[in-house]
C-alpha positions, -999 to +999 in steps of 0.1 A: +000+000+000+014+034-010+009+054+022+037+080+026+057+100+001+061+092-036+074+057-042+086+039-073+061+014-088+073-021-092+062-025-128+080+004-144+050+028-141+073+054-125+068+073-092+035+068-075+022+097-055-003+087-028-019+122-031-028+114-067-059+092-073-060+063-072-026+055-058-034+064-022-065+041-021-054+008-038-035-022-027-005-033-048+016-065-049+053-065-055+063-082-087+088-103-067+060-117-046+056-155-050+019-150-057+027-133-091+063-143-098+053-171-121+028-151-141+035-134-175+053-100-168+053-110-132+017-100-129+022-064-140-011-049-152-031-078-138-061-075-115-067-100-086-097-109-064-087-113-028-109-137-008-109-148+028-102-185+034-098-186+072-106-159+097-079-149+121-081-141+157-078-103+162-060-092+194-062-053+197-039-038+223-068-022+242-105-018+244-131-013+217-131+021+201-162+039+188-157+064+160-183+092+161-186+099+123-217+122+128-233+131+161-261+155+169-275+151+204-301+179+198-331+184+175-342+148+179-307+134+178-287+116+152-257+093+155-235+076+129-206+056+142-181+029+133-169+002+158-131-003+158-106-027+174-130-055+183-112-087+194-121-122+183-126-139+150-162-130+143-181-099+133-208-078+148-245-087+142-260-058+162-252-024+178-277-008+201-279+022+224-299+033+254-298+062+278-273+056+306-299+067+331-323+039+319-319+010+342-336-014+318-319-036+292-340-023+263-314-012+238-325+004+205-310-013+175-290+009+152-292+004+114-261-011+097-257+014+068-227-003+053-195-021+065-187-011+100-210+019+100-242+021+120-267+049+124-298+059+143-321+089+145-344+099+174-318+092+200-326+086+237-313+112+262-275+112+263-251+100+277-256+067+260-246+032+267-236+012+236-242-026+233-222-046+208-233-082+199-211-105+179-217-136+157-213-159+187-241-142+206-218-125+230-228-089+241-206-062+254-218-029+270-197+003+269-212+024+297-215+062+291-197+058+257-214+087+239-220+119+258-208+154+252-182+145+225-182+162+192-183+142+159-151+132+143-135+117+174-126+082+185-140+072+219-119+047+238-138+022+260-126-002+286-147-031+273-134-059+250-143-094+238-121-123+248-095-128+220-100-166+221-118-178+189-154-188+196-176-211+175-204-195+156-237-195+175-272-184+170-278-147+170-296-133+201-332-123+198-332-088+183-347-058+199-374-040+179-357-027+148-352+010+146-368+029+118-345+040+089-327+072+098-341+103+081-319+129+065-294+140+092-272+170+094-278+207+087-312+221+078-319+241+047-349+258+031-367+233+008-371+245-028-408+250-038-421+232-069-424+255-100-460+264-110-476+240-134-469+248-171-439+271-162-410+269-188-381+248-178-349+263-164-313+253-169-293+237-141-274+268-133-305+290-134-320+268-108-289+267-087-286+305-089-321+308-074-313+286-043-292+305-017-281+273+000-264+262-032-243+293-039-210+277-031-217+247-053-227+270-082-194+290-077-174+257-078-190+243-110-185+277-127-148+276-116-145+240-128-160+249-163-188+224-157-217+248-161-220+247-199-218+208-202-245+202-176-267+229-190-266+217-226-258+180-223-287+155-223-298+138-191-275+143-162-282+139-125-265+166-104-258+158-067-256+194-054-241+199-019-254+227+003-231+255+015-225+240+049-212+208+033-181+228+023-172+240+058-181+209+077-152+186+088-146+156+065-142+121+081-113+118+106-090+102+081-088+136+063-072+151+095-094+181+100-098+191+064-130+205+051-143+202+015-134+238+008-098+234+021-094+201+002-106+217-031-080+244-026-052+220-017-061+197-046-070+223-072-055+200-100-083+175-092-111+201-091-128+189-123-125+153-113-141+159-079-169+180-094-175+154-121-179+128-093-211+147-083-226+145-118-242+111-128-244+100-164-282+098-170-313+109-153-318+091-119-350+103-103-355+091-067-380+065-078-354+047-100-329+042-072-325+008-056-304-005-026-267-011-035-273+003-071-241+015-088-244+049-105-219+060-132-204+094-127-188+117-153-154+114-134-132+090-154-103+067-145-088+066-179-119+058-200-137+040-173-164+060-154-161+060-116-193+049-098-210+059-066-234+035-047-268+038-032-261+026+004-296+031+019-330+043+009-349+070+027-385+081+026-407+081-004-396+116-014-360+106-013-351+124+020-324+105+039-313+083+009-275+078+013-251+078-016-216+064-009-184+075-027-149+062-022-139+087+005-172+101+018-210+096+018-238+121+017-276+121+022-302+135-001-320+164+015-344+171-014-348+151-046-361+154-081-358+191-090-362+191-128-342+211-152-341+215-190-327+187-212-341+160-188-316+169-161-323+161-125-310+179-093-308+162-059-298+185-030-271+168-008-258+174+027-222+165+017-196+164-011-187+129-024-150+123-029-135+098-055-105+090-033-098+081+003-076+102+026 
């Protein structure tokens, strides 16, 4: 893995800079590795599928850590977290929370959005106890794990599974499943529908009439994207609201915001903006769970995709789109523009690379 400083590639591709997509987010194999040494050209240019044959027994040096990706204790409450450093050889089947002041054992199940990420809206009163249940049916409880912390921090706990491997067992009886999380994050003023029979407007005309999208409009004009999306047939534009550019990116980006990242990676501005523009019209009614959506950002001649990670309400609010480095929720869907273009208003900027 290329992680620090430009390094020479092992296949004659020259220096690989981890700051340049995709070299900071791919796994590479040395051409001298026995796995590829007997292949033509020592495997250079080949792609491999890596599968898991045997699970290993993880032995973290300390307790479980809980990463607060997004946390809003007020306005009904919203929590999005990832669970790190869990000992043992199995996975987690459930993550639940309850108010630490609640003496019962009635934990509210969180929704597994994707991978190690879980989320829940309508939180009980903080501080919160967090319950982790693994594939063997074992449960851990981290007391007062979530309280006054801000999002973007890792919370160390003193609880941990036994590192000894355990045979798979039946999952415990689940608590009542939590309802899907609605659109979290900052509020904005919904855009009213145009009057019936009104002439269509271009994408930039619509964006120019929405104060919450002024930063996004400025960026697409700077990236010379305005003319293509106004005149090209059938695009879907994922449009981040202004606060998305000043909010902190995930912790792996080390305190950067979308605005600071666009400045520091100005040579990638067009690629990042193109990652917000889907090839084709995708109204909310056409989206399905785990659907891959092609963007206008290219890796060579191959379009990079984003993925529908969860579906929200019938009007699209709360639907989650996952990119390589970040995810974002749809706040308002299906704003129609000329040339069969569709605008979805988002609470975040999708990134085509990891930190």
